[in-house]
LONUTOR-150942 format. One line per field, with one value per residue: residue number from 1; residue in three letters; chain; x negated, y, z negated of N, C-alpha, C, O in turn. Coordinates in steps of 0.02 Angstrom, whole numbers, plus 50000, padded with zeros to 5 digits. Each point is the difference from the previous one (the first is absolute). Last residue first. Example, Ala and Ser with C-alpha at 12.3 -4.5 7.8 and 13.67 -1.06 7.14 Angstrom:
# LONUTOR-150942
n	2; 1
res	ser; ala
chain	A; A
nx	49358; 50010
ny	49888; 49659
nz	49646; 50012
cax	49958; 50045
cay	50059; 50059
caz	49997; 50000
cx	50039; 49955
cy	50055; 50060
cz	49963; 50000
ox	49975; 49948
oy	50055; 49999
oz	49992; 49967
//
This chain:
# LONUTOR-150942
n	54; 53; 52; 51; 50; 49; 48; 47; 46; 45; 44; 43; 42; 41; 40; 39; 38; 37; 36; 35; 34; 33; 32; 31; 30; 29; 28; 27; 26; 25; 24; 23; 22; 21; 20; 19; 18; 17; 16; 15; 14; 13; 12; 11; 10; 9; 8; 7; 6; 5; 4; 3; 2; 1
res	his; thr; leu; ala; ser; met; glu; glu; lys; ile; arg; leu; lys; lys; leu; lys; leu; glu; lys; val; arg; met; thr; asp; pro; phe; pro; arg; arg; ser; glu; ser; gln; val; ala; glu; asp; leu; ala; ala; his; lys; glu; lys; leu; phe; glu; leu; arg; glu; gln; gln; ser; met
chain	A; A; A; A; A; A; A; A; A; A; A; A; A; A; A; A; A; A; A; A; A; A; A; A; A; A; A; A; A; A; A; A; A; A; A; A; A; A; A; A; A; A; A; A; A; A; A; A; A; A; A; A; A; A
nx	44821; 49831; 49943; 50212; 50066; 49860; 50079; 50205; 49956; 49920; 50179; 50117; 49880; 50022; 50203; 50006; 49885; 50133; 50174; 49929; 49951; 50198; 50091; 49861; 50034; 49932; 49953; 49788; 49924; 50002; 49745; 49850; 50054; 49922; 49756; 49928; 50034; 49811; 49787; 50022; 49969; 49749; 49880; 50063; 49890; 49752; 49992; 50049; 49803; 49822; 50055; 49959; 49737; 49800
ny	54464; 50035; 50288; 50159; 49978; 50156; 50268; 50062; 50043; 50236; 50197; 49989; 50094; 50266; 50090; 49966; 50194; 50229; 50001; 50015; 50247; 50146; 49966; 49983; 49916; 49901; 49779; 49845; 49863; 50054; 50066; 49793; 49871; 50100; 49950; 49770; 49971; 50090; 49852; 49820; 50069; 50013; 49790; 49921; 50119; 49925; 49787; 50030; 50098; 49834; 49869; 50103; 50093; 50180
nz	45689; 49757; 49931; 49874; 49712; 49793; 49929; 49804; 49729; 49867; 49882; 49744; 49748; 49892; 49827; 49705; 49809; 49889; 49769; 49721; 49861; 49862; 49725; 49716; 49704; 49753; 49846; 50159; 50152; 50297; 50145; 50121; 50251; 50254; 50122; 50159; 50287; 50196; 50112; 50221; 50277; 50149; 50145; 50265; 50236; 50130; 50201; 50281; 50195; 50149; 50251; 50266; 50087; 50056
cax	50053; 49999; 49936; 49987; 50052; 49977; 49942; 50027; 50035; 49947; 49966; 50046; 50000; 49939; 50004; 50041; 49958; 49951; 50029; 50017; 49939; 49978; 50038; 50009; 49969; 50041; 50057; 49986; 49997; 50065; 50041; 49970; 50010; 50069; 50005; 49977; 50049; 50058; 49979; 50001; 50075; 50028; 49964; 50033; 50071; 49989; 49973; 50056; 50051; 49974; 49998; 50070; 50043; 50034
cay	49984; 49930; 49971; 50012; 49963; 49926; 49997; 50014; 49936; 49952; 50019; 49981; 49923; 49983; 50029; 49953; 49935; 50017; 50006; 49935; 49968; 50026; 49971; 50058; 50000; 50049; 50018; 50056; 49963; 49982; 50058; 50031; 49960; 50000; 50069; 49995; 49954; 50048; 50050; 49965; 49986; 50067; 50021; 49949; 50015; 50061; 49984; 49972; 50051; 50032; 49955; 50001; 49958; 49947
caz	50044; 50000; 50024; 50062; 50039; 50001; 50041; 50067; 50024; 50011; 50065; 50046; 50013; 50022; 50073; 50037; 50008; 50057; 50069; 50017; 50018; 50063; 50055; 50047; 50066; 50039; 49966; 49951; 49931; 49985; 49986; 49940; 49940; 49989; 49978; 49926; 49963; 49991; 49947; 49936; 49975; 49978; 49929; 49951; 49990; 49966; 49929; 49966; 49981; 49942; 49938; 49976; 50041; 49959
cx	49988; 50050; 50012; 49932; 49989; 50048; 49971; 49933; 50020; 50026; 49947; 49969; 50040; 49997; 49934; 50010; 50042; 49961; 49949; 50035; 50017; 49942; 49978; 50045; 50017; 49971; 50049; 50063; 49990; 49998; 50064; 50037; 49973; 50013; 50072; 50012; 49979; 50049; 50059; 49976; 49997; 50072; 50024; 49968; 50026; 50067; 49996; 49975; 50053; 50050; 49971; 50005; 50070; 50046
cy	50031; 49977; 49928; 49973; 50019; 49964; 49926; 49986; 50008; 49937; 49952; 50017; 49985; 49924; 49988; 50017; 49950; 49939; 50014; 50005; 49928; 49966; 50034; 49975; 50062; 50009; 50046; 50013; 50060; 49970; 49982; 50062; 50034; 49965; 50012; 50071; 50007; 49957; 50047; 50055; 49969; 49987; 50061; 50021; 49956; 50024; 50065; 49972; 49965; 50055; 50043; 49960; 49995; 49966
cz	50068; 50052; 50014; 50034; 50079; 50044; 50000; 50050; 50066; 50028; 50017; 50067; 50064; 50022; 50037; 50076; 50043; 50008; 50057; 50072; 50026; 50027; 50068; 50061; 50038; 50069; 50027; 49968; 49945; 49928; 49965; 49987; 49938; 49937; 49981; 49970; 49922; 49959; 49993; 49946; 49933; 49972; 49981; 49932; 49945; 49971; 49960; 49929; 49957; 49976; 49942; 49937; 49966; 50040
ox	50040; 50006; 49964; 49991; 50009; 49978; 49973; 50002; 49993; 49974; 49991; 50007; 49980; 49982; 50001; 50003; 49975; 49984; 50006; 49992; 49973; 49996; 50008; 49973; 50053; 49964; 50060; 50053; 50006; 50053; 50019; 50013; 50034; 50032; 50011; 50015; 50042; 50029; 50010; 50029; 50041; 50018; 50008; 50033; 50041; 50002; 50014; 50038; 50018; 50011; 50029; 50033; 50013; 50040
oy	49992; 49940; 49971; 49995; 49958; 49955; 49979; 49957; 49952; 49970; 49985; 49964; 49957; 49980; 49986; 49957; 49969; 49985; 49975; 49957; 49978; 49984; 49968; 49969; 50029; 50047; 49995; 49988; 49989; 49993; 50033; 50014; 50001; 50029; 50032; 50004; 50007; 50027; 50021; 50002; 50018; 50026; 50010; 50000; 50023; 50022; 49999; 49999; 50026; 50008; 49999; 50023; 50021; 50028
oz	50046; 50014; 50040; 50061; 50044; 50036; 50051; 50044; 50038; 50047; 50059; 50049; 50039; 50055; 50060; 50044; 50047; 50057; 50056; 50043; 50051; 50059; 50051; 50045; 49993; 50015; 49992; 50028; 49940; 49968; 49951; 49941; 49949; 49955; 49949; 49941; 49955; 49954; 49943; 49946; 49958; 49948; 49940; 49948; 49960; 49942; 49940; 49952; 49947; 49939; 49945; 49953; 49944; 50037
//
């Protein structure tokens, strides 16, 4: 997998996690631990994307 392909994959994964966070947050009683886990995954992906572009 090339660096560009990896970056595109990470962008898609980041967007999917963002949607999952939004979906969970809209629930009447959101699972705060799940939201925290999803946000942490998003952060790790963002850090990896940043490392690939710098």
